[in-house]
PQR file of N, CA, C, O and H, with PARSE charges and radii, in Angstrom:
ATOM      1  N   MET A   1      32.857  -9.519  -7.317 -0.4000 1.5000
ATOM      2  CA  MET A   1      32.364  -9.044  -5.655 -0.0000 2.0000
ATOM      3  C   MET A   1      31.250  -7.841  -5.730  0.5500 1.7000
ATOM      4  O   MET A   1      31.294  -6.698  -6.186 -0.5500 1.4000
ATOM      5  N   ALA A   2      30.123  -8.696  -5.007 -0.4000 1.5000
ATOM      6  CA  ALA A   2      28.840  -7.387  -5.327 -0.0000 2.0000
ATOM      7  C   ALA A   2      29.088  -6.652  -4.629  0.5500 1.7000
ATOM      8  O   ALA A   2      30.032  -6.917  -3.885 -0.5500 1.4000
ATOM      9  H   ALA A   2      30.087  -9.624  -4.637  0.4000 1.0000
ATOM     10  N   MET A   3      28.580  -5.679  -4.513 -0.4000 1.5000
ATOM     11  CA  MET A   3      28.205  -4.403  -4.132 -0.0000 2.0000
ATOM     12  C   MET A   3      27.035  -4.338  -3.592  0.5500 1.7000
ATOM     13  O   MET A   3      25.979  -4.537  -4.192 -0.5500 1.4000
ATOM     14  H   MET A   3      27.813  -5.464  -5.118  0.4000 1.0000
ATOM     15  N   PRO A   4      27.214  -3.914  -1.838 -0.5600 1.5000
ATOM     16  CA  PRO A   4      25.812  -3.958  -0.949  0.2800 2.0000
ATOM     17  C   PRO A   4      24.901  -3.235  -1.527  0.5500 1.7000
ATOM     18  O   PRO A   4      25.118  -2.527  -2.511 -0.5500 1.4000
ATOM     19  N   GLU A   5      23.880  -3.352  -0.994 -0.4000 1.5000
ATOM     20  CA  GLU A   5      22.916  -2.636  -1.557 -0.0000 2.0000
ATOM     21  C   GLU A   5      22.565  -1.553  -0.379  0.5500 1.7000
ATOM     22  O   GLU A   5      22.624  -1.846   0.815 -0.5500 1.4000
ATOM     23  H   GLU A   5      23.703  -3.927  -0.195  0.4000 1.0000
ATOM     24  N   HIS A   6      22.196  -0.282  -0.864 -0.4000 1.5000
ATOM     25  CA  HIS A   6      21.842   0.956  -0.187 -0.0000 2.0000
ATOM     26  C   HIS A   6      20.460   0.690  -0.380  0.5500 1.7000
ATOM     27  O   HIS A   6      20.025  -0.060  -1.254 -0.5500 1.4000
ATOM     28  H   HIS A   6      22.147  -0.044  -1.834  0.4000 1.0000
ATOM     29  N   ASP A   7      19.452   1.611   0.843 -0.4000 1.5000
ATOM     30  CA  ASP A   7      18.146   1.653   0.337 -0.0000 2.0000
ATOM     31  C   ASP A   7      17.961   3.156  -0.278  0.5500 1.7000
ATOM     32  O   ASP A   7      16.894   3.457  -0.813 -0.5500 1.4000
ATOM     33  H   ASP A   7      19.805   2.220   1.553  0.4000 1.0000
ATOM     34  N   ASP A   8      19.140   4.176  -0.173 -0.4000 1.5000
ATOM     35  CA  ASP A   8      19.173   5.788  -0.741 -0.0000 2.0000
ATOM     36  C   ASP A   8      19.755   5.401  -2.291  0.5500 1.7000
ATOM     37  O   ASP A   8      19.562   6.154  -3.246 -0.5500 1.4000
ATOM     38  H   ASP A   8      20.006   3.932   0.261  0.4000 1.0000
ATOM     39  N   ALA A   9      20.526   4.065  -2.406 -0.4000 1.5000
ATOM     40  CA  ALA A   9      20.860   4.452  -3.969 -0.0000 2.0000
ATOM     41  C   ALA A   9      19.769   3.905  -5.281  0.5500 1.7000
ATOM     42  O   ALA A   9      18.951   3.029  -5.565 -0.5500 1.4000
ATOM     43  H   ALA A   9      20.683   3.453  -1.630  0.4000 1.0000
ATOM     44  N   PRO A  10      20.481   5.200  -5.832 -0.5600 1.5000
ATOM     45  CA  PRO A  10      19.492   5.542  -7.151  0.2800 2.0000
ATOM     46  C   PRO A  10      19.360   4.191  -7.672  0.5500 1.7000
ATOM     47  O   PRO A  10      20.144   3.245  -7.745 -0.5500 1.4000
ATOM     48  N   ARG A  11      17.922   4.398  -8.077 -0.4000 1.5000
ATOM     49  CA  ARG A  11      17.658   3.245  -9.198 -0.0000 2.0000
ATOM     50  C   ARG A  11      16.863   3.682 -10.467  0.5500 1.7000
ATOM     51  O   ARG A  11      15.882   4.417 -10.586 -0.5500 1.4000
ATOM     52  H   ARG A  11      17.285   5.166  -8.018  0.4000 1.0000
ATOM     53  N   ARG A  12      17.656   2.945 -11.438 -0.4000 1.5000
ATOM     54  CA  ARG A  12      17.389   2.963 -12.829 -0.0000 2.0000
ATOM     55  C   ARG A  12      15.862   3.102 -12.575  0.5500 1.7000
ATOM     56  O   ARG A  12      15.372   2.693 -11.522 -0.5500 1.4000
ATOM     57  H   ARG A  12      18.453   2.349 -11.342  0.4000 1.0000
ATOM     58  N   ARG A  13      14.853   3.885 -13.892 -0.4000 1.5000
ATOM     59  CA  ARG A  13      13.351   3.777 -14.031 -0.0000 2.0000
ATOM     60  C   ARG A  13      12.819   2.616 -14.619  0.5500 1.7000
ATOM     61  O   ARG A  13      11.642   2.268 -14.515 -0.5500 1.4000
ATOM     62  H   ARG A  13      15.250   4.217 -14.747  0.4000 1.0000
ATOM     63  N   ASP A  14      14.133   1.726 -15.543 -0.4000 1.5000
ATOM     64  CA  ASP A  14      13.318   0.442 -15.848 -0.0000 2.0000
ATOM     65  C   ASP A  14      13.986  -0.804 -15.274  0.5500 1.7000
ATOM     66  O   ASP A  14      14.078  -1.843 -15.927 -0.5500 1.4000
ATOM     67  H   ASP A  14      15.088   2.009 -15.627  0.4000 1.0000
ATOM     68  N   ALA A  15      14.495  -0.652 -13.905 -0.4000 1.5000
ATOM     69  CA  ALA A  15      15.119  -1.383 -12.996 -0.0000 2.0000
ATOM     70  C   ALA A  15      14.316  -2.459 -12.740  0.5500 1.7000
ATOM     71  O   ALA A  15      14.651  -3.639 -12.639 -0.5500 1.4000
ATOM     72  H   ALA A  15      14.419   0.192 -13.374  0.4000 1.0000
ATOM     73  N   PHE A  16      12.706  -1.728 -12.596 -0.4000 1.5000
ATOM     74  CA  PHE A  16      12.046  -2.994 -11.882 -0.0000 2.0000
ATOM     75  C   PHE A  16      11.146  -3.927 -12.533  0.5500 1.7000
ATOM     76  O   PHE A  16      10.196  -3.560 -13.225 -0.5500 1.4000
ATOM     77  H   PHE A  16      12.434  -0.770 -12.679  0.4000 1.0000
ATOM     78  N   VAL A  17      11.575  -5.616 -12.217 -0.4000 1.5000
ATOM     79  CA  VAL A  17      11.765  -6.619 -13.081 -0.0000 2.0000
ATOM     80  C   VAL A  17      10.180  -7.805 -12.672  0.5500 1.7000
ATOM     81  O   VAL A  17      10.289  -8.978 -12.316 -0.5500 1.4000
ATOM     82  H   VAL A  17      12.347  -5.913 -11.655  0.4000 1.0000
ATOM     83  N   PRO A  18       8.854  -7.055 -12.864 -0.5600 1.5000
ATOM     84  CA  PRO A  18       7.803  -8.511 -12.229  0.2800 2.0000
ATOM     85  C   PRO A  18       8.116  -9.745 -11.886  0.5500 1.7000
ATOM     86  O   PRO A  18       8.709 -10.552 -12.602 -0.5500 1.4000
ATOM     87  N   GLN A  19       7.727  -9.918 -10.784 -0.4000 1.5000
ATOM     88  CA  GLN A  19       8.319 -11.545 -10.772 -0.0000 2.0000
ATOM     89  C   GLN A  19       7.486 -12.210 -11.607  0.5500 1.7000
ATOM     90  O   GLN A  19       6.562 -11.590 -12.133 -0.5500 1.4000
ATOM     91  H   GLN A  19       7.245  -9.262 -10.203  0.4000 1.0000
ATOM     92  N   VAL A  20       7.694 -13.679 -11.882 -0.4000 1.5000
ATOM     93  CA  VAL A  20       6.172 -14.561 -12.254 -0.0000 2.0000
ATOM     94  C   VAL A  20       5.872 -15.112 -11.322  0.5500 1.7000
ATOM     95  O   VAL A  20       6.598 -15.838 -10.643 -0.5500 1.4000
ATOM     96  H   VAL A  20       8.445 -14.182 -11.455  0.4000 1.0000
ATOM     97  N   LEU A  21       4.574 -14.812 -11.116 -0.4000 1.5000
ATOM     98  CA  LEU A  21       3.519 -14.939  -9.830 -0.0000 2.0000
ATOM     99  C   LEU A  21       2.812 -16.903  -9.969  0.5500 1.7000
ATOM    100  O   LEU A  21       2.320 -17.367  -8.941 -0.5500 1.4000
ATOM    101  H   LEU A  21       3.983 -14.222 -11.667  0.4000 1.0000
ATOM    102  N   ASP A  22       2.845 -17.525 -10.853 -0.4000 1.5000
ATOM    103  CA  ASP A  22       2.328 -18.824 -11.045 -0.0000 2.0000
ATOM    104  C   ASP A  22       3.343 -19.842 -10.109  0.5500 1.7000
ATOM    105  O   ASP A  22       2.693 -20.613  -9.402 -0.5500 1.4000
ATOM    106  H   ASP A  22       3.245 -17.147 -11.688  0.4000 1.0000
ATOM    107  N   PRO A  23       4.487 -19.939 -10.016 -0.5600 1.5000
ATOM    108  CA  PRO A  23       4.991 -21.141  -8.884  0.2800 2.0000
ATOM    109  C   PRO A  23       4.921 -20.088  -7.663  0.5500 1.7000
ATOM    110  O   PRO A  23       5.181 -20.635  -6.591 -0.5500 1.4000
ATOM    111  N   MET A  24       4.750 -19.271  -7.604 -0.4000 1.5000
ATOM    112  CA  MET A  24       4.526 -18.720  -5.923 -0.0000 2.0000
ATOM    113  C   MET A  24       3.422 -19.354  -5.355  0.5500 1.7000
ATOM    114  O   MET A  24       2.448 -19.560  -6.080 -0.5500 1.4000
ATOM    115  H   MET A  24       4.539 -18.826  -8.474  0.4000 1.0000
ATOM    116  N   GLY A  25       3.392 -19.800  -3.853 -0.4000 1.5000
ATOM    117  CA  GLY A  25       2.507 -19.645  -2.974 -0.0000 2.0000
ATOM    118  C   GLY A  25       1.820 -18.764  -2.620  0.5500 1.7000
ATOM    119  O   GLY A  25       1.851 -17.707  -3.250 -0.5500 1.4000
ATOM    120  H   GLY A  25       4.182 -19.633  -3.264  0.4000 1.0000
ATOM    121  N   GLU A  26       1.134 -18.886  -1.706 -0.4000 1.5000
ATOM    122  CA  GLU A  26       0.069 -17.962  -0.652 -0.0000 2.0000
ATOM    123  C   GLU A  26       1.158 -17.132  -0.272  0.5500 1.7000
ATOM    124  O   GLU A  26       1.459 -16.077  -0.831 -0.5500 1.4000
ATOM    125  H   GLU A  26       1.108 -19.745  -1.194  0.4000 1.0000
ATOM    126  N   GLU A  27       1.876 -17.768   0.931 -0.4000 1.5000
ATOM    127  CA  GLU A  27       2.852 -17.247   1.529 -0.0000 2.0000
ATOM    128  C   GLU A  27       3.911 -16.507   1.021  0.5500 1.7000
ATOM    129  O   GLU A  27       4.237 -15.416   1.490 -0.5500 1.4000
ATOM    130  H   GLU A  27       1.632 -18.625   1.385  0.4000 1.0000
ATOM    131  N   GLU A  28       4.633 -17.210  -0.205 -0.4000 1.5000
ATOM    132  CA  GLU A  28       5.429 -16.069  -0.813 -0.0000 2.0000
ATOM    133  C   GLU A  28       4.600 -14.784  -2.101  0.5500 1.7000
ATOM    134  O   GLU A  28       5.052 -13.842  -2.753 -0.5500 1.4000
ATOM    135  H   GLU A  28       4.368 -18.096  -0.586  0.4000 1.0000
ATOM    136  N   LEU A  29       3.377 -15.347  -1.974 -0.4000 1.5000
ATOM    137  CA  LEU A  29       2.936 -14.082  -3.031 -0.0000 2.0000
ATOM    138  C   LEU A  29       2.701 -13.120  -1.610  0.5500 1.7000
ATOM    139  O   LEU A  29       2.859 -11.912  -1.787 -0.5500 1.4000
ATOM    140  H   LEU A  29       3.010 -16.111  -1.445  0.4000 1.0000
ATOM    141  N   GLY A  30       2.419 -13.469  -0.529 -0.4000 1.5000
ATOM    142  CA  GLY A  30       2.362 -12.544   0.427 -0.0000 2.0000
ATOM    143  C   GLY A  30       3.153 -11.794   0.885  0.5500 1.7000
ATOM    144  O   GLY A  30       2.973 -10.579   0.968 -0.5500 1.4000
ATOM    145  H   GLY A  30       2.290 -14.450  -0.384  0.4000 1.0000
ATOM    146  N   ALA A  31       4.360 -12.519   1.330 -0.4000 1.5000
ATOM    147  CA  ALA A  31       5.645 -11.422   1.146 -0.0000 2.0000
ATOM    148  C   ALA A  31       6.228 -10.799   0.010  0.5500 1.7000
ATOM    149  O   ALA A  31       7.070  -9.920   0.197 -0.5500 1.4000
ATOM    150  H   ALA A  31       4.507 -13.506   1.263  0.4000 1.0000
ATOM    151  N   TYR A  32       5.966 -11.062  -0.908 -0.4000 1.5000
ATOM    152  CA  TYR A  32       6.421 -10.497  -2.580 -0.0000 2.0000
ATOM    153  C   TYR A  32       4.951  -9.074  -2.373  0.5500 1.7000
ATOM    154  O   TYR A  32       5.414  -8.028  -2.829 -0.5500 1.4000
ATOM    155  H   TYR A  32       5.282 -11.775  -1.059  0.4000 1.0000
ATOM    156  N   ILE A  33       4.071  -8.940  -2.061 -0.4000 1.5000
ATOM    157  CA  ILE A  33       3.414  -7.708  -2.099 -0.0000 2.0000
ATOM    158  C   ILE A  33       3.938  -7.170  -0.679  0.5500 1.7000
ATOM    159  O   ILE A  33       4.429  -6.056  -0.863 -0.5500 1.4000
ATOM    160  H   ILE A  33       3.695  -9.790  -1.691  0.4000 1.0000
ATOM    161  N   ALA A  34       3.995  -7.460   0.348 -0.4000 1.5000
ATOM    162  CA  ALA A  34       4.884  -6.555   1.799 -0.0000 2.0000
ATOM    163  C   ALA A  34       5.915  -5.896   0.907  0.5500 1.7000
ATOM    164  O   ALA A  34       5.790  -4.677   0.789 -0.5500 1.4000
ATOM    165  H   ALA A  34       3.597  -8.364   0.498  0.4000 1.0000
ATOM    166  N   GLU A  35       7.088  -6.581   0.142 -0.4000 1.5000
ATOM    167  CA  GLU A  35       8.190  -5.919  -0.196 -0.0000 2.0000
ATOM    168  C   GLU A  35       7.894  -4.941  -1.265  0.5500 1.7000
ATOM    169  O   GLU A  35       8.626  -3.976  -1.490 -0.5500 1.4000
ATOM    170  H   GLU A  35       7.189  -7.571   0.238  0.4000 1.0000
ATOM    171  N   LEU A  36       6.830  -5.198  -1.910 -0.4000 1.5000
ATOM    172  CA  LEU A  36       6.394  -3.812  -2.799 -0.0000 2.0000
ATOM    173  C   LEU A  36       5.422  -2.667  -2.049  0.5500 1.7000
ATOM    174  O   LEU A  36       5.317  -1.460  -2.268 -0.5500 1.4000
ATOM    175  H   LEU A  36       6.236  -5.981  -1.727  0.4000 1.0000
ATOM    176  N   ARG A  37       4.843  -3.421  -1.205 -0.4000 1.5000
ATOM    177  CA  ARG A  37       4.285  -2.182  -0.383 -0.0000 2.0000
ATOM    178  C   ARG A  37       5.616  -1.014   0.240  0.5500 1.7000
ATOM    179  O   ARG A  37       5.650   0.210   0.119 -0.5500 1.4000
ATOM    180  H   ARG A  37       4.928  -4.401  -1.026  0.4000 1.0000
ATOM    181  N   ALA A  38       6.570  -1.897   0.884 -0.4000 1.5000
ATOM    182  CA  ALA A  38       7.416  -1.352   1.675 -0.0000 2.0000
ATOM    183  C   ALA A  38       8.429  -0.560   0.132  0.5500 1.7000
ATOM    184  O   ALA A  38       9.023   0.508   0.280 -0.5500 1.4000
ATOM    185  H   ALA A  38       6.543  -2.891   0.982  0.4000 1.0000
ATOM    186  N   GLU A  39       8.434  -1.157  -0.927 -0.4000 1.5000
ATOM    187  CA  GLU A  39       9.325   0.060  -1.884 -0.0000 2.0000
ATOM    188  C   GLU A  39       8.239   1.355  -2.607  0.5500 1.7000
ATOM    189  O   GLU A  39       8.782   2.314  -3.156 -0.5500 1.4000
ATOM    190  H   GLU A  39       7.951  -2.025  -1.047  0.4000 1.0000
ATOM    191  N   ILE A  40       6.836   1.273  -2.548 -0.4000 1.5000
ATOM    192  CA  ILE A  40       5.988   1.919  -2.544 -0.0000 2.0000
ATOM    193  C   ILE A  40       6.183   2.987  -1.394  0.5500 1.7000
ATOM    194  O   ILE A  40       6.470   4.140  -1.717 -0.5500 1.4000
ATOM    195  H   ILE A  40       6.395   0.494  -2.102  0.4000 1.0000
ATOM    196  N   ALA A  41       6.035   2.639  -0.039 -0.4000 1.5000
ATOM    197  CA  ALA A  41       6.519   3.728   0.619 -0.0000 2.0000
ATOM    198  C   ALA A  41       7.444   4.407   1.145  0.5500 1.7000
ATOM    199  O   ALA A  41       7.401   5.419   1.846 -0.5500 1.4000
ATOM    200  H   ALA A  41       5.802   1.703   0.223  0.4000 1.0000
ATOM    201  N   ARG A  42       8.427   3.689   0.704 -0.4000 1.5000
ATOM    202  CA  ARG A  42      10.124   4.489   0.306 -0.0000 2.0000
ATOM    203  C   ARG A  42       9.732   5.424  -0.206  0.5500 1.7000
ATOM    204  O   ARG A  42       9.943   6.545   0.258 -0.5500 1.4000
ATOM    205  H   ARG A  42       8.461   2.868   0.134  0.4000 1.0000
ATOM    206  N   ALA A  43       8.892   5.159  -1.564 -0.4000 1.5000
ATOM    207  CA  ALA A  43       8.951   6.506  -2.694 -0.0000 2.0000
ATOM    208  C   ALA A  43       8.152   7.289  -2.452  0.5500 1.7000
ATOM    209  O   ALA A  43       8.509   8.449  -2.657 -0.5500 1.4000
ATOM    210  H   ALA A  43       8.721   4.249  -1.941  0.4000 1.0000
ATOM    211  N   GLU A  44       6.940   7.112  -1.996 -0.4000 1.5000
ATOM    212  CA  GLU A  44       6.239   8.069  -0.952 -0.0000 2.0000
ATOM    213  C   GLU A  44       6.843   8.888  -0.552  0.5500 1.7000
ATOM    214  O   GLU A  44       6.750  10.033  -0.994 -0.5500 1.4000
ATOM    215  H   GLU A  44       6.650   6.170  -1.829  0.4000 1.0000
ATOM    216  N   ALA A  45       7.721   8.515   0.496 -0.4000 1.5000
ATOM    217  CA  ALA A  45       8.497   9.459   1.558 -0.0000 2.0000
ATOM    218  C   ALA A  45       9.647  10.058   1.101  0.5500 1.7000
ATOM    219  O   ALA A  45      10.218  10.957   1.720 -0.5500 1.4000
ATOM    220  H   ALA A  45       7.797   7.585   0.855  0.4000 1.0000
ATOM    221  N   ALA A  46      10.052   9.566  -0.048 -0.4000 1.5000
ATOM    222  CA  ALA A  46      10.878  10.365  -0.792 -0.0000 2.0000
ATOM    223  C   ALA A  46      10.108  11.559  -1.186  0.5500 1.7000
ATOM    224  O   ALA A  46      10.507  12.605  -0.673 -0.5500 1.4000
ATOM    225  H   ALA A  46       9.588   8.836  -0.551  0.4000 1.0000
ATOM    226  N   ILE A  47       9.092  11.644  -1.981 -0.4000 1.5000
ATOM    227  CA  ILE A  47       8.562  12.437  -2.287 -0.0000 2.0000
ATOM    228  C   ILE A  47       7.582  13.514  -1.705  0.5500 1.7000
ATOM    229  O   ILE A  47       7.152  14.545  -2.222 -0.5500 1.4000
ATOM    230  H   ILE A  47       8.768  10.795  -2.398  0.4000 1.0000
ATOM    231  N   ALA A  48       7.400  13.063  -0.698 -0.4000 1.5000
ATOM    232  CA  ALA A  48       7.191  14.296   0.393 -0.0000 2.0000
ATOM    233  C   ALA A  48       7.925  14.914   1.201  0.5500 1.7000
ATOM    234  O   ALA A  48       7.327  15.701   1.935 -0.5500 1.4000
ATOM    235  H   ALA A  48       7.750  12.226  -0.277  0.4000 1.0000
ATOM    236  N   LYS A  49       9.613  14.789   1.393 -0.4000 1.5000
ATOM    237  CA  LYS A  49      10.501  15.207   1.471 -0.0000 2.0000
ATOM    238  C   LYS A  49      10.841  15.564   0.546  0.5500 1.7000
ATOM    239  O   LYS A  49      12.064  15.640   0.661 -0.5500 1.4000
ATOM    240  H   LYS A  49      10.099  14.150   0.798  0.4000 1.0000
ATOM    241  N   ARG A  50      10.500  15.934  -0.597 -0.4000 1.5000
ATOM    242  CA  ARG A  50      11.386  16.875  -2.027 -0.0000 2.0000
ATOM    243  C   ARG A  50       9.861  17.350  -1.771  0.5500 1.7000
ATOM    244  O   ARG A  50       9.845  17.685  -2.955 -0.5500 1.4000
ATOM    245  H   ARG A  50       9.507  15.873  -0.690  0.4000 1.0000
ATOM    246  N   ARG A  51       9.018  17.570  -1.478 -0.4000 1.5000
ATOM    247  CA  ARG A  51       7.672  18.587  -1.492 -0.0000 2.0000
ATOM    248  C   ARG A  51       7.549  19.823  -0.385  0.5500 1.7000
ATOM    249  O   ARG A  51       7.007  20.928  -0.426 -0.5500 1.4000
ATOM    250  H   ARG A  51       9.030  17.298  -0.516  0.4000 1.0000
ATOM    251  N   ALA A  52       8.369  19.052   0.697 -0.4000 1.5000
ATOM    252  CA  ALA A  52       8.879  19.658   2.278 -0.0000 2.0000
ATOM    253  C   ALA A  52      10.132  20.625   1.461  0.5500 1.7000
ATOM    254  O   ALA A  52       9.837  21.793   1.206 -0.5500 1.4000
ATOM    255  H   ALA A  52       8.809  18.155   0.729  0.4000 1.0000
ATOM    256  N   GLN A  53      10.950  20.320   1.227 -0.4000 1.5000
ATOM    257  CA  GLN A  53      11.874  21.212   0.681 -0.0000 2.0000
ATOM    258  C   GLN A  53      11.117  21.978  -0.157  0.5500 1.7000
ATOM    259  O   GLN A  53      10.851  23.062   0.364 -0.5500 1.4000
ATOM    260  H   GLN A  53      11.189  19.371   1.433  0.4000 1.0000
ATOM    261  N   LYS A  54      10.657  21.834  -1.278 -0.4000 1.5000
ATOM    262  CA  LYS A  54      10.481  22.691  -2.156 -0.0000 2.0000
ATOM    263  C   LYS A  54       9.143  23.898  -1.894  0.5500 1.7000
ATOM    264  O   LYS A  54       8.964  24.870  -2.628 -0.5500 1.4000
ATOM    265  H   LYS A  54      10.872  20.954  -1.700  0.4000 1.0000
ATOM    266  N   ASP A  55       8.239  23.527  -0.590 -0.4000 1.5000
ATOM    267  CA  ASP A  55       7.315  23.920  -0.274 -0.0000 2.0000
ATOM    268  C   ASP A  55       8.352  25.517   0.814  0.5500 1.7000
ATOM    269  O   ASP A  55       8.218  26.740   0.780 -0.5500 1.4000
ATOM    270  H   ASP A  55       8.384  22.738   0.007  0.4000 1.0000
ATOM    271  N   ALA A  56       9.368  24.503   1.688 -0.4000 1.5000
ATOM    272  CA  ALA A  56       9.965  25.671   2.526 -0.0000 2.0000
ATOM    273  C   ALA A  56      11.353  26.502   1.925  0.5500 1.7000
ATOM    274  O   ALA A  56      12.018  27.385   2.466 -0.5500 1.4000
ATOM    275  H   ALA A  56       9.477  23.509   1.715  0.4000 1.0000
ATOM    276  N   ALA A  57      11.521  25.786   0.459 -0.4000 1.5000
ATOM    277  CA  ALA A  57      12.390  27.283  -0.009 -0.0000 2.0000
ATOM    278  C   ALA A  57      11.340  28.160  -0.628  0.5500 1.7000
ATOM    279  O   ALA A  57      11.540  29.364  -0.468 -0.5500 1.4000
ATOM    280  H   ALA A  57      10.981  25.068   0.020  0.4000 1.0000
ATOM    281  N   SER A  58      10.255  27.819  -1.306 -0.4000 1.5000
ATOM    282  CA  SER A  58       9.142  28.765  -1.829 -0.0000 2.0000
ATOM    283  C   SER A  58       8.655  29.347  -0.710  0.5500 1.7000
ATOM    284  O   SER A  58       7.984  30.351  -0.947 -0.5500 1.4000
ATOM    285  H   SER A  58      10.093  26.841  -1.436  0.4000 1.0000
ATOM    286  N   ALA A  59       8.759  29.074   0.355 -0.4000 1.5000
ATOM    287  CA  ALA A  59       8.255  30.225   1.844 -0.0000 2.0000
ATOM    288  C   ALA A  59       9.299  30.996   2.197  0.5500 1.7000
ATOM    289  O   ALA A  59       9.085  32.083   2.734 -0.5500 1.4000
ATOM    290  H   ALA A  59       9.304  28.258   0.548  0.4000 1.0000
ATOM    291  N   PHE A  60      10.647  30.530   1.937 -0.4000 1.5000
ATOM    292  CA  PHE A  60      11.547  31.381   2.190 -0.0000 2.0000
ATOM    293  C   PHE A  60      11.631  32.479   1.166  0.5500 1.7000
ATOM    294  O   PHE A  60      11.903  33.618   1.549 -0.5500 1.4000
ATOM    295  H   PHE A  60      10.820  29.647   1.501  0.4000 1.0000
ATOM    296  N   PHE A  61      11.443  32.255   0.041 -0.4000 1.5000
ATOM    297  CA  PHE A  61      11.735  33.513  -1.440 -0.0000 2.0000
ATOM    298  C   PHE A  61      10.463  34.213  -1.561  0.5500 1.7000
ATOM    299  O   PHE A  61      10.204  35.066  -2.411 -0.5500 1.4000
ATOM    300  H   PHE A  61      11.222  31.330  -0.269  0.4000 1.0000
ATOM    301  N   ARG A  62       9.790  33.841  -0.764 -0.4000 1.5000
ATOM    302  CA  ARG A  62       8.295  34.661  -1.471 -0.0000 2.0000
ATOM    303  C   ARG A  62       8.251  35.933  -0.666  0.5500 1.7000
ATOM    304  O   ARG A  62       8.491  36.026   0.538 -0.5500 1.4000
ATOM    305  H   ARG A  62      10.000  33.148  -0.074  0.4000 1.0000
ATOM    306  N   MET A  63       8.001  36.650  -1.278 -0.4000 1.5000
ATOM    307  CA  MET A  63       8.156  38.134  -1.652 -0.0000 2.0000
ATOM    308  C   MET A  63       6.818  38.619  -0.717  0.5500 1.7000
ATOM    309  O   MET A  63       5.671  38.180  -0.802 -0.5500 1.4000
ATOM    310  H   MET A  63       7.806  36.574  -2.256  0.4000 1.0000
ATOM    311  N   PRO A  64       7.339  39.666   0.202 -0.5600 1.5000
ATOM    312  CA  PRO A  64       6.451  40.417   1.672  0.2800 2.0000
ATOM    313  C   PRO A  64       5.920  41.088   0.698  0.5500 1.7000
ATOM    314  O   PRO A  64       5.070  41.948   0.932 -0.5500 1.4000
TER
END
C-alpha cells in the first residue's frame, strides 16, 4: 500500500530526478515547468519561515 504524499514531508536531497524532456510536448513541458516553479516557491517559503523564526529569536535574546 502506497503512503500518501504530504507537502510537509521531508525529502531526501538526492530525491529529485530530472525528467527526460525529449518525448514531452509543449503542454507537458509547460506543466513540468509549473510543477518545478511550485516546488521552488515551496522551498523559498520554508527558507523565509526559518529566517523569520531565527530573526525573532535573535531579537528576543538580544542584550539591551
